[in-house]
Structures are given as C-alpha cells and as structure tokens.
C-alpha positions as CSV (number, residue, x, y, z in Angstrom):
1,M,0.0,0.0,0.0
2,S,2.2,2.7,-1.3
3,A,0.7,6.1,-1.8
4,V,1.8,8.3,-4.7
5,G,5.1,10.1,-3.7
6,F,5.6,8.0,-0.6
7,D,8.9,6.2,-0.7
8,P,9.9,4.7,2.7
9,I,13.6,4.3,1.7
10,L,13.7,8.0,0.9
11,I,12.1,9.0,4.2
12,V,14.4,6.7,6.2
13,S,17.5,8.1,4.4
14,V,16.4,11.7,5.1
15,I,15.9,10.9,8.8
16,I,19.4,9.2,8.9
17,M,21.0,12.2,7.2
18,Q,19.3,14.7,9.6
19,I,20.5,12.7,12.7
20,G,23.9,11.9,11.3
21,A,24.7,15.4,10.1
22,R,24.6,16.8,13.6
23,H,27.2,14.3,14.9
24,L,29.4,14.2,11.8
25,D,32.8,15.7,12.5
26,L,34.9,16.2,9.3
27,E,38.6,16.8,9.8
28,L,39.4,18.8,6.7
29,T,43.0,19.8,5.8
30,D,43.9,23.4,5.1
31,F,43.9,22.7,1.4
32,Q,40.4,21.1,1.5
33,K,39.1,24.1,3.4
34,K,40.7,26.5,0.9
35,L,39.2,24.4,-2.0
36,I,35.7,24.6,-0.5
37,K,36.0,28.4,-0.1
38,N,36.6,28.7,-3.9
39,K,33.6,30.3,-5.7
40,V,33.7,27.8,-8.6
41,V,33.7,24.8,-6.2
42,Q,30.8,26.4,-4.2
43,A,28.9,26.9,-7.4
44,L,29.4,23.3,-8.4
45,I,28.3,22.0,-5.0
46,L,25.2,24.3,-5.1
47,F,24.4,23.2,-8.6
48,G,24.6,19.5,-7.5
49,L,22.3,20.2,-4.6
50,I,19.8,22.0,-6.9
51,Y,20.1,19.4,-9.8
52,I,19.2,16.4,-7.6
53,P,15.5,17.4,-6.9
54,V,15.0,19.3,-10.2
55,R,16.6,16.8,-12.6
56,D,16.8,19.4,-15.4
57,I,20.0,21.1,-16.3
58,G,18.4,24.2,-17.7
59,K,16.1,24.8,-14.7
60,S,19.0,24.1,-12.3
61,I,21.2,26.7,-14.0
62,M,18.4,29.2,-13.9
63,V,17.8,28.6,-10.1
64,L,21.6,28.8,-9.5
65,I,21.7,32.1,-11.4
66,L,18.7,33.4,-9.4
67,I,20.4,32.4,-6.1
68,Y,23.6,34.1,-7.0
69,L,21.8,37.3,-8.1
70,I,20.0,37.4,-4.8
71,I,23.0,36.6,-2.6
72,Y,25.8,38.5,-4.4
73,V,23.9,41.4,-5.9
74,M,20.6,42.2,-4.2
75,F,21.6,41.5,-0.6
76,N,25.3,42.4,-0.9
77,E,25.9,45.8,0.8
78,N,29.1,46.4,-1.3
79,N,27.2,46.1,-4.6
80,N,25.7,49.2,-6.3
81,Y,22.5,47.4,-7.1
82,N,21.6,46.2,-3.6
83,L,18.1,46.6,-2.2
84,F,19.1,48.5,0.9
85,S,19.9,52.2,1.0
86,R,23.3,53.3,2.1
87,K,21.7,55.4,4.8
88,Y,20.0,52.3,6.3
89,L,23.2,50.3,6.1
90,Y,25.1,53.1,7.9
91,K,22.5,53.4,10.6
92,E,22.7,49.6,11.2
93,G,26.5,49.8,11.5
94,I,27.0,47.5,8.5
95,I,29.1,50.1,6.5
96,A,31.5,52.5,8.1
97,N,31.3,55.5,5.8
98,Y,28.1,57.1,4.5
99,N,28.4,59.9,2.0
100,D,25.1,61.7,1.8
101,F,24.6,63.0,-1.7
102,K,22.3,65.7,-0.5
103,K,24.9,67.1,1.9
104,K,27.5,66.9,-0.9
105,Y,25.2,68.7,-3.2
106,Y,24.5,71.5,-0.7
107,N,28.2,71.8,0.2
108,N,29.2,72.0,-3.5
109,L,26.4,74.5,-4.2
110,S,27.5,76.7,-1.3
111,I,31.1,76.7,-2.6
112,L,29.9,77.8,-6.0
113,I,27.7,80.6,-4.7
C-alpha cells in the first residue's frame, strides 16, 4: 500500500541524514578548506544540490543564477544594485562611511555661490 510520492527508503534516508549530520565531524585539511571556499567549487556544489531534486540542467542553472543574483547582488551591501539604501546600512552599522549625496550637493552648491 504505497501512496503516490511515498517512498519509505527516501524517508528513512532523510531521517538518517538529519540525525547523522549533527554528529558528523569532518577533519578537513587546510587545502580542502581553501578548496571549499573557492567560488567555482561552491557553485558546483550548489548546482549539484539543486540538480538532484529538479533533474533538469536548464532549470537548475536558472535557479543557480537566481540564487547568486539574490546573494551577491541584491543583498550584498558592497554592490551598487543592492536593495538597501546606504543610509540604512550606515544606521545599522554595516558600513563605516556614508556619504550623503544631499549634503555633498549643498556643500558644493555653497562653494559655487
């Protein structure tokens, strides 16, 4: 009596992974740590994690691009196209310097006049 989408082996493997991941202690060498921090390797690992459930290369690449746009562009405070204003980031203490363009404009205007 197996319902559609019910796979007992899959459920047991997910439970084992959840329990085992908490207690798994990987002793990585310095080279392995450096390798994992590489952007290309991270993209390949993320692509593999996305490809497994999607099982379509095109859709997986589109999801990967979307994730990278969100992480490295929209929510990156150092990018010019981020979603947060520099004033907000300065108030929260995320960035150290905040150059208010309105103040610069008035200062430059007062110098000219």
